[in-house]
C-alpha positions in Angstrom: 3.8 -10.1 -24.8 3.4 -8.7 -21.0 2.3 -12.2 -19.8 -0.3 -11.0 -17.4 -0.6 -12.7 -14.0 -2.7 -11.9 -11.3 -2.5 -13.4 -7.9 -5.7 -13.8 -5.4 -6.3 -14.4 -1.9 -9.1 -14.3 0.8 -9.3 -12.0 3.7 -11.6 -13.7 6.9 -14.1 -16.6 6.2 -17.5 -16.4 4.9 -19.1 -19.2 7.4 -17.5 -17.4 10.7 -20.6 -16.1 12.8 -18.3 -13.8 14.2 -16.7 -12.0 11.0 -18.2 -8.6 10.1 -16.6 -8.6 6.3 -15.3 -11.1 4.3 -13.0 -10.3 1.0 -10.5 -11.3 -1.9 -8.0 -9.3 -3.0 -4.8 -9.7 -4.9 -2.8 -7.6 -7.9 -2.0 -7.8 -11.3 1.0 -7.5 -13.1 3.7 -8.4 -16.1 5.5 -11.4 -15.4 8.6 -9.4 -15.3 7.4 -7.2 -12.8 6.6 -10.5 -10.7 9.5 -12.1 -11.1 11.4 -8.9 -9.5 8.7 -8.8 -6.6 9.3 -12.8 -6.2 13.1 -12.5 -6.1 12.9 -9.2 -3.5 10.1 -11.4 -1.3 12.2 -14.6 -1.2 15.4 -12.2 -0.1 13.6 -10.7 2.6 12.4 -13.8 3.6 15.8 -15.3 3.9 17.1 -11.9 5.6 14.3 -12.2 9.0 15.0 -16.3 9.0 11.2 -17.5 8.3 9.6 -19.5 5.5 6.7 -17.9 4.6 5.2 -14.2 5.8 1.3 -14.5 6.8 -0.1 -11.0 7.6 -2.4 -11.4 9.8 -0.2 -13.7 12.7 2.6 -11.4 11.7 0.3 -8.4 13.1 -1.3 -10.1 15.8 1.7 -12.7 17.0 0.3 -15.9 15.8 1.4 -18.6 14.1 5.5 -18.9 13.5 5.5 -15.0 15.2 4.6 -16.5 18.6 6.7 -15.3 21.0 8.2 -12.5 18.8 8.4 -9.0 20.6 6.0 -6.8 18.9 8.0 -4.0 17.7 10.5 -6.9 15.9 6.9 -7.8 14.1 5.6 -4.6 13.5 9.3 -3.8 11.9 8.8 -7.0 9.7 5.6 -6.4 8.7 6.7 -2.9 7.6 9.2 -4.4 5.4 7.4 -6.6 3.6 4.8 -4.2 3.2 6.7 -1.4 1.6 8.1 -4.7 -0.9 4.7 -4.3 -2.3 4.7 -0.8 -2.3 7.9 -0.3 -4.5 6.1 -1.9 -7.6 3.4 -0.5 -9.7 0.9 -3.3 -9.2 -2.7 -3.0 -10.0 -4.6 -3.6 -6.8 -8.0 -5.5 -6.9 -10.1 -6.1 -3.7 -13.8 -6.7 -3.3 -15.2 -7.1 0.4 -18.5 -8.2 1.1 -20.2 -6.8 4.6 -21.5 -10.2 5.9 -23.7 -8.5 8.4 -25.7 -7.3 5.5 -25.6 -10.5 3.9 -27.0 -12.4 6.3 -29.9 -10.2 6.7 -30.5 -10.8 3.0 -29.4 -14.7 2.8 -32.4 -15.7 1.8 -32.1 -13.7 -1.7 -28.9 -15.6 -2.6 -28.3 -19.2 -3.7 -26.5 -20.7 -0.4 -23.6 -22.3 -2.8 -23.9 -21.0 -6.1 -23.9 -17.0 -4.7 -21.9 -17.4 -1.5 -19.7 -14.7 0.0 -17.4 -16.2 -1.5 -18.3 -17.0 -5.2 -20.0 -13.2 -4.9 -16.2 -11.7 -4.1 -14.3 -13.6 -6.9 -16.4 -13.2 -9.4 -16.5 -9.4 -8.4 -12.7 -9.5 -8.5 -12.5 -11.1 -12.1 -14.4 -8.4 -13.4 -12.7 -5.9 -11.7 -9.6 -7.2 -12.9 -10.7 -7.5 -16.7 -12.1 -3.9 -16.6 -8.9 -2.2 -15.1 -6.7 -4.3 -17.6 -9.0 -2.4 -20.1 -8.6 0.8 -18.6 -4.5 0.1 -18.9 -5.1 0.1 -22.3 -2.9 -3.1 -23.0 -3.0 -4.6 -26.6 -6.4 -6.3 -27.0 -4.2 -9.5 -27.1 -2.8 -9.5 -23.9 -5.6 -11.3 -21.3 -4.8 -11.7 -17.6 -3.8 -15.3 -15.9 -5.8 -15.1 -12.8 -4.4 -17.6 -10.1 -6.1 -17.6 -6.9 -5.4 -19.6 -3.7 -7.2 -22.9 -3.6 -10.0 -23.0 -1.0 -11.6 -26.8 -1.9 -15.2 -26.2 -0.7 -15.6 -23.1 -3.0 -13.9 -24.2 -6.0 -16.9 -25.6 -7.8 -19.3 -22.7 -7.9 -16.3 -20.0 -8.3 -15.2 -22.2 -11.5 -18.8 -21.7 -12.8 -19.1 -18.2 -12.3 -15.6 -18.0 -13.9 -16.8 -19.9 -17.0 -19.8 -17.7 -17.2 -18.0 -14.4 -17.2 -15.3 -15.8 -19.7 -17.5 -17.4 -22.0 -21.2 -15.2 -21.9 -19.6 -11.6 -21.6 -17.2 -9.5 -22.8 -15.1 -8.8 -20.2 -13.8 -12.7 -20.8 -12.0 -11.2 -23.8 -9.2 -9.6 -21.0 -9.2 -13.2 -19.1 -7.4 -16.2 -19.8 -10.0 -19.1 -20.3 -9.5 -21.2 -17.5 -8.5 -19.9 -13.8 -5.5 -21.6 -11.7 -6.6 -22.4 -8.2 -3.4 -23.6 -6.4 -2.7 -24.3 -2.7 -0.9 -21.3 -0.7 2.8 -23.0 -0.9 2.6 -23.4 -4.7 3.4 -19.9 -5.0 5.4 -17.4 -3.1 3.7 -14.8 -4.5 0.3 -15.6 -2.6 1.9 -14.1 0.3 2.1 -10.7 -1.4 -1.4 -11.3 -2.2 -2.4 -12.0 1.7 -1.0 -8.9 2.6 -2.8 -6.8 0.3 -6.0 -9.0 1.0 -5.4 -8.2 4.8 -5.1 -4.7 4.4 -8.1 -4.1 2.3 -10.0 -6.0 4.4 -8.6 -4.0 7.7 -9.4 -1.2 5.7 -13.3 -1.4 4.9 -14.0 -3.3 8.4 -12.7 -0.2 10.3 -14.1 2.6 7.6 -17.6 0.6 7.8 -17.8 -0.5 11.7 -15.0 1.6 13.6 -15.1 4.9 11.7 -13.4 6.7 14.3 -10.3 4.8 14.0 -7.8 6.2 11.8 -6.5 4.7 8.4 -3.8 2.4 8.4 -0.3 3.8 7.8 0.7 0.1 6.3 -2.4 0.8 3.9 -1.6 4.3 2.7 1.9 3.4 1.9 0.9 0.1 0.4 -1.5 2.4 -2.1 1.2 5.0 -3.0 0.7 6.1 -6.9 -0.7 2.6 -7.7 -3.9 1.9 -9.5 -6.2 0.4 -7.4 -9.9 -1.0 -7.8 -11.7 -1.4 -4.8 -15.3 -2.5 -3.7 -17.2 -2.6 -0.9 -20.6 -4.4 -0.9 -23.0 -3.3 1.7 -27.1 -4.1 2.2 -28.1 -1.2 -0.7 -25.4 -2.9 -3.3 -25.8 -6.4 -2.3 -29.7 -6.2 -2.7 -29.0 -4.5 -6.4 -26.8 -7.5 -7.0 -29.9 -10.3 -6.1 -31.8 -8.3 -9.0 -29.1 -8.4 -11.3 -28.5 -12.4 -10.2 -32.4 -12.7 -10.6 -32.5 -11.6 -14.6 -28.9 -13.0 -15.3 -30.4 -16.5 -14.4 -33.6 -15.8 -16.1 -31.9 -15.1 -19.2 -29.2 -17.5 -19.2 -30.2 -20.3 -16.8 -27.5 -21.8 -14.2 -23.9 -22.2 -15.9 -21.5 -24.6 -14.4 -18.2 -25.4 -15.5 -17.8 -28.2 -17.9 -15.9 -31.1 -16.2 -12.3 -31.5 -17.3 
């Protein structure tokens, strides 16, 4: 057994009125590969002299990086990005255009269909599909481990339950997702970097198209498999119609209480 695991983190905040995009991204790979990533990540943390790496803080000089010279911060950022690049992880990313979502907000259930729940669900669907494309044995399922956001956990669990129990894609996912605080898994830091990079890529591509693609993003992608999805107004309108059909056929779905 490969013991496939995926680690996911979000970028931005869906309720931030200034935010233009919100997304969830991460990677999945075998447990053996993740063990190698974790070992090297911890060694890099020790070498740099920090307890945890947070991509946006490192790039902007926030958090533990306050007072660090910019060249030093960028060198540290590059070193962690290269660590992700070194391994053949499968990248998954789903980013929502918040400007479009707000224009169409009347078509969505604010709780069950928030940007967080939509991005989460899209990530789980993409993970299942990429596991199929990779031609893993049929009995291989991905354990999805998501950084915990308490206010969104309930709707996200409901969406996951529906995906696993009511669609064929559930054959590729473990019966239950794992929601855990950031400090529970060192590998959330790798997911944080991946999510930050995909968020920046789509933000710049759509809202600042003259800006060149980030070198860190190009290097991070390398030769790895990736499923990157961006939901603009056209795609969000299609999503509203799909959700209406789904709710008419299945009715609202919630995860059973533990």
